[in-house]
NUVO-394136 format. One line per 10 residues: their letters; for each residue x, y, z of N, C-alpha, C. Coordinates in nm, 3 decimals, padded with zeros to 5 digits. Each point is the difference from the previous one (the first is absolute). Example, Ala and Ser with C-alpha at 12.3 -4.5 7.8 and 13.67 -1.06 7.14 Angstrom:
// residues 2
as	01.319/-00.569/00.780/-00.089/00.119/00.000/00.090/00.120/00.000 ~ -00.035/00.105/-00.072/00.082/00.119/00.006/-00.077/00.109/00.073
This chain:
// residues 154
mtgfrivpve	03.674/-01.977/00.388/-00.130/-00.003/00.054/-00.131/-00.058/-00.063 ~ -00.058/-00.064/00.088/-00.127/-00.101/-00.031/-00.124/00.050/00.002 ~ -00.013/00.102/00.087/-00.132/00.009/00.040/00.008/00.121/00.093 ~ -00.159/00.056/00.018/-00.068/00.113/00.090/-00.101/-00.084/00.063 ~ -00.041/00.076/00.093/-00.158/00.025/00.071/-00.018/00.099/00.022 ~ -00.122/00.018/00.029/-00.052/00.114/00.024/-00.094/-00.004/00.133 ~ 00.076/00.094/00.099/-00.053/00.009/00.111/-00.024/00.152/00.086 ~ -00.077/00.030/00.089/-00.037/00.131/00.042/00.158/00.077/00.019 ~ -00.002/00.102/00.007/00.128/00.100/00.008/00.004/00.006/00.167 ~ 00.109/-00.073/00.056/00.053/00.001/00.097/00.143/00.096/00.043
arhradwdrl	-00.006/00.042/00.125/00.130/00.110/00.032/00.154/-00.059/-00.062 ~ -00.025/-00.113/-00.008/00.158/-00.060/-00.041/00.013/00.054/-00.142 ~ -00.109/00.023/-00.070/-00.002/00.090/-00.161/00.028/00.100/00.013 ~ 00.021/00.086/00.102/00.005/00.162/-00.035/00.104/00.043/-00.071 ~ 00.140/-00.054/00.023/00.068/00.057/-00.113/-00.030/-00.046/-00.145 ~ -00.068/-00.071/-00.041/00.031/-00.066/-00.151/-00.139/00.024/00.005 ~ -00.128/00.048/00.073/-00.119/00.108/-00.021/00.058/00.122/-00.068 ~ 00.080/00.060/00.107/00.025/00.156/-00.057/00.098/00.019/-00.115 ~ 00.045/-00.092/-00.034/00.100/-00.041/-00.142/-00.111/00.014/-00.112 ~ -00.110/-00.100/00.056/-00.061/-00.028/-00.126/-00.099/00.109/-00.050
yagyaefygv	-00.064/00.095/00.129/-00.084/00.070/00.000/00.022/00.147/-00.013 ~ 00.161/00.028/-00.013/00.022/00.091/-00.065/00.049/00.009/-00.144 ~ 00.021/-00.113/-00.050/00.025/-00.067/-00.130/-00.150/00.039/-00.078 ~ -00.082/-00.012/00.096/-00.166/-00.005/-00.070/00.016/00.156/-00.035 ~ -00.026/00.063/00.120/-00.010/00.140/-00.031/00.116/00.038/-00.075 ~ 00.092/-00.013/-00.050/00.092/00.084/-00.072/-00.027/-00.061/-00.137 ~ -00.066/-00.108/-00.010/-00.061/-00.035/-00.143/-00.091/00.083/-00.030 ~ -00.110/00.046/00.087/-00.139/00.104/-00.038/00.102/00.142/-00.021 ~ 00.130/00.028/00.072/00.030/00.096/-00.001/-00.080/00.137/00.106 ~ -00.047/-00.121/00.120/-00.029/00.033/00.148/00.078/00.056/00.082
tqtpemrdrv	00.023/00.115/00.043/00.068/00.046/00.112/-00.018/-00.071/00.164 ~ 00.055/-00.102/00.050/-00.028/-00.066/00.065/00.112/-00.005/00.130 ~ -00.026/00.092/00.111/00.117/-00.003/00.083/00.036/-00.129/00.118 ~ 00.060/-00.024/00.071/00.006/-00.058/00.118/-00.112/-00.028/00.094 ~ -00.058/00.098/00.040/-00.106/00.029/00.058/-00.122/-00.038/-00.045 ~ -00.015/00.020/-00.119/-00.142/-00.068/-00.079/00.018/-00.124/00.007 ~ 00.109/-00.074/-00.021/00.052/-00.137/00.010/-00.084/-00.025/00.138 ~ 00.085/00.066/00.109/-00.041/-00.081/00.166/-00.122/00.031/-00.023 ~ -00.130/00.073/-00.045/-00.116/00.025/00.006/-00.064/-00.154/-00.045 ~ 00.030/-00.018/-00.114/-00.038/-00.105/-00.064/00.021/-00.127/00.037
wswlhdpahe	00.095/-00.003/00.063/00.070/-00.164/00.120/-00.101/00.042/00.032 ~ -00.024/00.100/00.133/-00.077/00.018/00.088/-00.113/-00.065/00.011 ~ -00.072/00.022/-00.144/-00.161/-00.036/-00.034/00.030/-00.158/-00.033 ~ 00.096/-00.037/-00.055/00.023/-00.118/-00.008/-00.038/-00.107/00.102 ~ 00.077/00.073/00.150/00.011/-00.096/00.102/-00.082/00.021/00.101 ~ -00.139/00.088/-00.012/-00.084/00.076/00.082/-00.127/-00.080/-00.041 ~ -00.031/-00.060/00.063/-00.138/-00.089/00.006/-00.113/00.070/-00.030 ~ -00.010/00.113/00.073/-00.120/00.102/-00.032/00.007/00.062/-00.143 ~ 00.113/00.032/-00.101/00.021/00.025/-00.130/-00.063/-00.100/-00.045 ~ -00.062/00.084/-00.126/-00.058/-00.101/-00.121/00.100/-00.087/-00.093
scglvaedea	00.112/00.072/-00.016/00.135/-00.025/-00.056/00.033/-00.139/00.003 ~ -00.024/-00.055/-00.104/00.126/-00.158/00.019/00.096/-00.002/-00.060 ~ 00.120/-00.063/00.005/00.093/-00.028/-00.047/00.039/-00.147/-00.025 ~ 00.075/-00.084/-00.116/00.046/-00.093/-00.008/00.149/00.012/-00.092 ~ 00.075/-00.110/00.001/00.099/00.030/-00.068/00.004/-00.150/-00.054 ~ 00.096/00.022/-00.118/00.053/-00.129/-00.046/00.137/-00.017/00.056 ~ 00.040/-00.122/00.002/00.149/-00.021/00.094/00.002/-00.159/-00.065 ~ 00.177/00.049/-00.011/00.065/-00.072/-00.057/00.058/-00.088/00.098 ~ 00.061/-00.168/-00.012/00.042/-00.115/00.079/00.072/00.101/00.108 ~ 00.052/00.094/00.017/00.106/00.052/00.093/-00.074/00.106/00.068
gravglahfr	-00.124/00.005/-00.026/-00.089/00.071/00.084/00.008/00.162/-00.042 ~ 00.049/00.041/-00.111/00.047/00.116/-00.033/-00.169/00.052/-00.106 ~ -00.038/00.086/00.053/-00.127/00.071/-00.119/00.036/00.036/-00.094 ~ -00.059/-00.063/-00.075/00.043/00.055/-00.177/-00.101/00.051/-00.073 ~ -00.124/00.034/00.093/-00.144/00.022/-00.082/-00.041/00.101/00.150 ~ -00.114/00.071/-00.054/-00.131/00.065/00.098/-00.113/00.012/-00.058 ~ -00.086/-00.016/00.105/-00.152/00.059/-00.065/-00.032/00.024/00.147 ~ -00.088/00.156/-00.023/-00.102/00.045/00.119/-00.138/00.000/-00.062 ~ -00.094/-00.056/00.062/-00.114/00.000/-00.026/-00.078/00.022/00.128 ~ -00.131/00.057/-00.029/-00.094/00.023/00.105/-00.156/-00.037/-00.060
pfarplsast	-00.071/00.027/00.091/-00.166/-00.039/-00.030/-00.063/00.155/-00.035 ~ -00.094/-00.011/-00.118/-00.078/00.132/-00.018/-00.157/-00.062/00.011 ~ -00.057/00.083/00.009/-00.147/00.008/00.029/-00.035/00.033/-00.184 ~ -00.125/-00.084/-00.011/-00.042/00.001/-00.172/-00.139/00.026/00.030 ~ -00.084/00.110/00.051/-00.118/00.028/00.019/-00.099/-00.045/-00.108 ~ 00.015/00.001/-00.129/-00.082/-00.012/-00.089/-00.012/-00.156/00.007 ~ 00.100/-00.094/00.012/-00.042/-00.132/-00.016/-00.032/-00.055/00.136 ~ 00.011/00.102/00.128/-00.037/-00.062/00.148/00.108/-00.080/00.034 ~ 00.125/00.006/-00.055/00.113/-00.086/00.039/00.149/00.065/00.062 ~ 00.055/-00.077/00.037/00.165/00.054/00.024/00.093/-00.056/-00.134
ggylddlfvd	00.099/00.068/-00.072/00.076/-00.060/-00.068/00.132/00.059/00.081 ~ 00.137/-00.067/-00.093/00.084/-00.013/00.058/00.118/00.100/-00.129 ~ 00.088/00.132/00.075/00.065/00.056/-00.057/00.118/00.011/00.009 ~ 00.072/-00.072/-00.113/00.114/00.029/-00.016/00.102/00.137/-00.003 ~ 00.050/00.031/00.103/00.074/00.111/-00.054/00.116/-00.003/-00.044 ~ 00.089/-00.079/00.068/00.148/00.010/-00.108/00.049/-00.142/-00.001 ~ 00.085/-00.006/-00.118/00.030/-00.144/-00.076/00.139/00.041/-00.025 ~ 00.113/-00.060/00.066/00.140/00.024/-00.056/00.104/-00.130/00.004 ~ 00.061/-00.039/-00.088/00.073/-00.128/-00.008/00.110/00.060/-00.042 ~ 00.130/-00.043/00.087/00.181/00.016/-00.052/-00.021/-00.016/-00.155
pqmrgpqmdg	00.073/00.104/-00.034/-00.034/-00.017/-00.169/00.129/-00.172/-00.008 ~ 00.043/-00.035/00.087/00.097/-00.109/-00.069/-00.112/-00.109/00.021 ~ -00.113/-00.010/00.062/-00.102/-00.077/00.016/-00.108/-00.020/-00.079 ~ 00.054/00.068/-00.133/-00.181/00.025/-00.047/00.054/-00.111/-00.101 ~ -00.198/-00.048/-00.047/00.008/-00.085/-00.061/00.016/-00.120/00.048 ~ -00.027/-00.134/-00.099/-00.009/-00.136/00.065/00.157/-00.027/00.077 ~ 00.051/00.073/00.108/00.145/-00.053/00.026/00.012/-00.137/00.059 ~ -00.133/-00.013/00.110/00.024/-00.067/00.109/-00.062/-00.125/-00.049 ~ 00.052/-00.085/00.020/-00.063/-00.155/-00.084/-00.132/00.005/-00.110 ~ -00.037/00.126/-00.062/-00.102/-00.003/-00.122/-00.088/00.131/00.059
rrvadaliea	00.023/00.015/00.173/-00.102/00.056/00.035/00.035/00.140/-00.002 ~ -00.075/00.078/00.003/00.002/00.168/-00.050/-00.020/00.052/00.148 ~ 00.096/00.103/00.043/-00.021/00.046/00.150/-00.100/00.069/-00.004 ~ -00.041/00.108/-00.092/-00.100/00.100/00.013/-00.151/-00.103/-00.016 ~ 00.016/-00.086/-00.089/-00.158/-00.086/-00.013/00.015/-00.017/00.175 ~ 00.074/-00.101/00.027/-00.035/-00.049/00.138/-00.035/00.069/00.082 ~ 00.019/00.171/00.011/-00.008/00.090/00.109/-00.142/00.022/00.003 ~ -00.063/00.002/-00.153/-00.137/00.044/-00.044/-00.052/-00.111/00.033 ~ 00.014/-00.081/-00.039/-00.094/-00.175/00.033/00.000/00.024/00.171 ~ 00.083/00.011/00.062/00.039/00.002/00.150/-00.151/00.096/00.070
iaeegrrrgw	-00.014/00.110/-00.074/-00.069/00.078/00.036/-00.156/-00.016/-00.032 ~ 00.016/-00.040/-00.123/-00.160/-00.061/-00.017/-00.036/-00.094/00.104 ~ 00.097/-00.111/00.002/-00.049/-00.113/00.100/-00.043/00.071/00.133 ~ 00.080/00.056/00.053/-00.065/00.111/00.124/-00.114/00.075/-00.031 ~ -00.032/00.028/-00.095/-00.130/00.068/-00.057/-00.086/-00.127/00.030 ~ 00.020/-00.110/-00.069/-00.133/-00.104/00.020/-00.002/-00.042/00.129 ~ 00.081/00.009/00.082/-00.024/-00.034/00.149/-00.063/00.076/00.060 ~ 00.046/00.164/-00.019/-00.114/00.124/00.056/-00.161/-00.008/-00.047 ~ 00.027/-00.070/-00.160/-00.120/00.016/-00.026/-00.034/00.134/-00.087 ~ 00.111/00.071/-00.051/00.007/00.089/-00.085/-00.060/-00.054/-00.172
svirwitaes	-00.060/00.177/-00.020/-00.048/-00.099/-00.127/00.091/00.036/-00.112 ~ 00.099/00.108/00.021/00.129/00.002/-00.141/00.118/00.063/00.087 ~ 00.101/-00.057/-00.108/00.107/00.100/00.052/00.076/00.085/-00.109 ~ -00.022/00.078/00.026/00.016/00.173/-00.089/00.109/00.081/00.017 ~ 00.093/00.025/-00.102/00.108/00.103/-00.020/00.003/00.081/-00.133 ~ 00.120/00.092/00.022/-00.001/00.070/-00.107/00.140/-00.014/-00.030 ~ 00.072/00.055/-00.089/00.117/00.043/-00.056/00.049/00.076/-00.126 ~ 00.095/00.050/-00.016/00.039/00.100/-00.109/-00.026/-00.043/-00.083 ~ -00.088/00.079/-00.125/00.035/-00.052/-00.151/00.097/-00.051/-00.042 ~ 00.112/00.094/00.071/00.104/-00.025/-00.076/00.130/-00.128/00.025
nararavydr	-00.095/-00.067/00.112/00.069/-00.099/00.061/-00.045/-00.135/-00.062 ~ 00.068/-00.024/-00.124/-00.067/-00.072/-00.096/00.107/-00.185/00.089 ~ 00.082/-00.024/00.067/00.052/-00.083/00.055/-00.147/-00.048/00.059 ~ -00.004/00.056/00.100/-00.093/-00.017/00.117/-00.145/-00.054/-00.079 ~ -00.058/00.060/-00.132/-00.106/00.020/-00.033/00.012/-00.127/-00.065 ~ 00.091/-00.050/-00.001/-00.006/-00.158/-00.099/-00.036/-00.095/00.133 ~ 00.093/00.022/00.094/-00.064/-00.054/00.119/-00.151/-00.026/00.028 ~ -00.012/00.132/-00.006/-00.177/00.018/00.067/-00.104/-00.042/-00.102 ~ 00.063/-00.005/-00.142/-00.113/-00.047/-00.120/00.010/-00.132/-00.003 ~ 00.100/-00.065/00.090/00.004/-00.183/-00.014/-00.049/-00.034/00.131
vakltpwrty	-00.024/00.063/00.096/-00.081/-00.024/00.100/-00.132/00.034/00.075 ~ -00.036/00.077/-00.071/-00.111/00.112/00.023/-00.051/00.028/-00.108 ~ -00.129/00.109/-00.001/-00.118/00.047/-00.094/00.052/00.146/00.001 ~ 00.024/00.079/-00.110/-00.022/00.129/-00.045/-00.081/00.037/00.039 ~ -00.055/00.119/00.080/-00.141/00.077/00.025/00.007/00.125/-00.127 ~ -00.100/00.028/-00.014/-00.031/00.176/-00.055/00.030/00.079/00.082 ~ 00.041/-00.027/00.142/-00.045/00.141/00.066/00.126/00.108/-00.026 ~ -00.031/00.142/00.033/00.102/00.050/00.010/00.054/00.040/00.149 ~ 00.102/00.077/00.014/00.014/00.037/00.135/00.035/00.173/-00.001 ~ -00.055/00.035/00.074/00.005/00.148/00.044/00.070/00.058/00.180
dipl	00.049/00.075/-00.014/00.042/00.041/00.127/00.005/00.170/00.013 ~ -00.094/00.020/00.141/00.020/00.133/00.036/00.127/00.021/00.076 ~ 00.079/00.065/00.008/00.100/00.015/00.097/00.001/00.087/00.092 ~ 00.002/00.002/00.117/-00.041/00.080/00.095/00.133/00.072/00.098
């Protein structure tokens, strides 16, 4: 295998996307049902929904990584940013596997490029403190912020 490309998620990616998204949920210990994946899949293909999806596709057209993102309002700066909700790369494709390019880096850069095209002011995301491998990527491609995240379960 010598390369990959980043493309919008398409119907032909469904089986690979299911496998990758289930792997993502498993990594974080989140219970995820096929019905939940069906709902997210429908969002990614609904032009009226804010969620967007990209995949890293190998030369055979197989999805080896995914990223979901969306716009978010930034009232304090009177701007719109992009929020990276989910990023997952097939464990066999992690690191500089493909022509020295890194799949996760390429997915993030594709979202940043989309953000530039849309006039967004920032791309933002969170990750688990314990996710050392991902944090090494993020430390290389982005700036760590001092903000903490809080949730109110409803």
